[in-house]
C-alpha positions in Angstrom: 149.1 87.6 102.6 148.4 91.4 103.1 150.1 93.9 105.2 147.8 96.7 106.4 149.6 100.4 106.8 148.4 103.9 107.6 149.4 105.8 104.2 149.3 109.0 105.5 151.8 108.0 108.9 154.4 106.2 106.0 154.6 108.8 103.9 155.2 111.2 107.1 157.7 109.2 108.1 159.6 108.9 105.0 159.7 112.5 104.0 160.6 113.7 107.7 163.5 110.7 107.2 164.2 112.1 103.7 163.9 116.0 104.6 166.6 115.2 108.2 169.2 113.4 105.5 169.2 116.2 103.2 169.3 119.5 105.7 172.0 117.5 107.8 173.8 116.7 104.7 173.9 120.0 104.2 174.1 121.9 107.9 170.8 123.4 107.8 168.4 124.4 110.2 165.0 121.5 110.3 163.3 123.3 112.5 162.4 126.8 114.1 164.2 128.3 117.2 161.6 128.1 120.0 162.1 129.2 123.7 160.4 126.2 124.7 161.3 123.2 122.6 159.2 121.2 125.0 156.1 122.1 123.7 157.0 121.0 119.9 158.9 121.8 117.1 158.0 123.7 113.8 160.1 123.1 110.4 161.5 126.1 109.0 159.5 127.8 105.7 162.3 126.0 103.4 162.4 122.7 105.3 158.4 123.0 105.4 158.5 123.2 101.4 160.7 120.2 101.0 158.7 118.1 102.8 155.3 118.4 101.1 157.3 117.9 98.0 158.9 114.3 99.4 155.5 113.5 101.5 153.1 114.5 98.1 155.9 111.6 96.0 155.6 109.5 98.9 151.9 109.0 99.8 151.8 109.2 95.9 153.8 106.4 95.3 151.9 104.0 98.4 148.3 105.6 96.6 148.7 103.7 93.5 149.8 101.0 95.0 147.4 100.2 97.6 145.5 96.8 97.3 141.8 96.7 98.3 139.6 93.4 99.5 137.6 93.3 96.3 138.2 93.7 92.7 136.1 96.4 90.7 132.5 94.9 89.5 133.2 91.9 92.4 129.6 91.6 94.6 130.0 92.0 98.9 128.4 92.2 101.3 128.1 94.0 104.8 126.1 94.0 108.0 124.4 97.4 108.9 121.5 98.1 111.5 120.9 94.5 111.7 120.9 94.3 107.7 122.8 92.3 105.4 123.2 94.7 102.1 124.8 93.4 99.0 127.0 95.3 96.9 129.0 95.7 93.8 133.1 97.0 94.7 133.3 100.2 93.1 135.3 103.5 93.4 132.8 104.5 96.2 133.5 101.7 98.0 137.3 102.2 97.9 136.6 106.0 99.2 134.7 104.3 102.2 137.0 102.1 103.1 140.1 104.2 102.9 138.1 105.7 105.6 137.6 102.4 107.8 139.0 99.7 106.7 137.5 97.8 110.1 134.3 97.2 108.2 133.5 94.1 108.0 133.1 92.6 104.4 131.9 89.4 103.0 132.3 87.5 99.8 129.0 85.2 100.4 126.1 85.1 101.2 127.0 82.1 104.1 129.7 83.8 105.2 127.6 87.1 105.9 124.7 84.8 107.7 126.8 83.2 109.6 128.7 86.5 111.0 125.4 87.6 112.1 124.1 85.0 113.6 126.9 85.5 115.6 126.2 88.7 116.5 122.8 88.1 117.6 124.5 84.9 119.6 127.1 87.5 121.4 123.7 90.0 122.2 121.4 87.2 123.7 124.7 85.9 125.8 125.6 89.4 127.3 121.2 90.0 127.8 120.9 86.5 129.7 124.6 87.4 131.5 123.0 90.5 132.9 119.6 89.1 133.8 122.0 85.7 135.3 124.2 88.5 137.7 121.1 90.3 138.6 119.1 87.2 139.8 123.0 86.2 141.7 123.0 89.4 143.2 119.4 90.4 144.2 117.9 86.6 144.8 114.9 85.2 142.1 112.5 86.3 144.8 113.4 89.7 144.2 113.6 89.5 140.7 109.9 89.2 139.0 109.8 87.7 135.0 106.7 88.7 132.9 105.8 86.7 129.8 106.9 88.9 127.7 110.4 89.0 128.6 110.5 84.9 128.2 108.4 85.0 125.6 111.0 87.8 124.5 114.2 85.8 125.4 112.9 82.8 123.6 112.1 84.6 120.1 115.4 85.6 120.5 117.0 82.6 120.6 114.7 81.1 117.8 115.3 84.0 115.9 119.3 82.9 115.2 118.6 80.1 114.8 117.5 81.1 111.2 118.7 82.5 108.6 115.4 83.5 107.0 114.7 86.1 109.6 117.7 88.1 107.8 116.7 91.1 106.8 117.1 91.5 102.9 
């Protein structure tokens, strides 16, 4: 089972916790005195230096134990701008994944084709729904289909039915 964590947030919380325990045990002030405590708090210079040390330690520990969905050299696919992109997992892939881990990655061509068809089908359903709402609200008499409109929708349906329409 894979669990996704926000390494920055975890490192920050762990470093803060460590700092608080360390300073309270010695009776030291963690925060600078401010007039308006509700605006925000700022670490004292000494506390910030110690926080930075703890943060770096925890960040390094978390970064070394990162788990990626693929190993170096593995082939994977993504969908970008209606194109199926085949790639090889490397350090650039890891950097991109670190920036945005929500990108859909696929292990094989069949899975990416299936997802692409789902996306296209959802777009078509949304377009059909919009059209039906328009017809329901304004009536069929007030809405005029052109042959191009009908042809375009039929072409989209046929397009979804065939995997050969993916741009490789």
